[in-house]
N, C-alpha and C positions, 0 to 999 in steps of 0.2 A: 398355423397358416390357415387363413380363411378360404372357404370354398368360393369359387366364382360361380354365382348363381344368377340366372336370368329367369324371371317368372314366366312359366309356361313353355320353357324351351329346354330341350336336351338335344344337343347337336352331336351327330356321329358322322364322320367322313368314312365312307365305305370303300373297300377294295371290292373285287368281284365276289369274294367269299366271306369277308368278315370286316368288322370295323378297323380301319387303320388308325383312327384317332377319335377319341371321345372324351367325355369329362373325366373319367377315371384315369385314363392314361395321361391326360394333360396334368391332372393333379399330382400323379406320381412323378412326372418330370419336374414339376415345381418343387416337390419335396426332396427329390434327389439333388436338385440344384442347391437347395437350402442346406442340406445336411451332408452332402458329399458321400452318401451311403445308401445303397438299396435297402439294406436291413433297417436302417433308421427311418427311411421313407415309409417302408412297409409298416413299421410300428406306429408311426404317426397317423397312418391311414387305417389302423386296426385291420391289417391285411397280413396274410402269411408271407414269409419271405419267399417261399416257393412260388406263390401266385404273382408277387411283384417281379420276380426273376422271369417268369413266363411272359409277363407283359412287356418287360424290357426286351427280351429275345424277339417277341413278335414285332415290336416297333423297329428294332434293328433290321429285321428281315424284310419288312414292308417298305422301307424307304431307301432311296438311292445311296444314302450314306447312313452310318450308325447315328442314332440319336443319343445314345449313352455309351460311354467307354468305361471299362472297368480295369482295375489293377488288382492282382492277387496279393494276399498278405505278405508280409515281410517284417523287417524291423519296425517300420512305421505303420504296419497294418495295410489292408487293402483300401479300396475306395472306389467310388464311381463319380463320374462327372457328366453333365449334360454337354454335348458337343455343340459347336456353332450351328450345325445342321439341326440339332435338337431345339436350340433356342429359336431358330428361324421357324421351324414347324410349330412350336408352341405359340410364338407370336402370331403366326398366320391363323392358327386355330382360334385363339382368343379374339382376334380381330373379326373373324367370321361369326363367332358367337355374338359379338356386340352388334354387328350389322344385322344379323338375323333377328336378334331381340328387338332392335329398333323397328324392323320391318313389320313385326307382328304386335307391337306395343298396343296400338289402338284396338285391334281385334281381341287381344287378351283381356283388355279392360272391359270391353263389351261382353265378352264371354263370362268373365268373372261376375258381372252383375246378374247373371242368370243362375248362379250357384247359391245354394243355401249357405248361410253364414254359420260357423260353429257357435254353439251356445257358450257364453262366457261363464266360468265358474266364479262364485263369490268367495 
């Protein structure tokens, strides 16, 4: 799964004390949606399962409804799914990233022209 990247932009939506949503949480939601598993999403992001679980718990705590629901193991094993609220939050976040990126596009280009360019190796 490709990372969504906008040059010059890292968007974080803050609560009073901590980020409620940022690029890492958004990517984690996308991986959970794709794999149906917190552990598989963590592996895909080269993140520990514990850290992924902490992020899921934080998201579920910070929003009015859970963004991820989980089922414990059994005959078919456990799993996780992104809820409709999770998909809505993710969609809103990605839309904000796109708008913010568009708003700074011209300025980032002007700023980039002031930076030294890396030397290309032969």
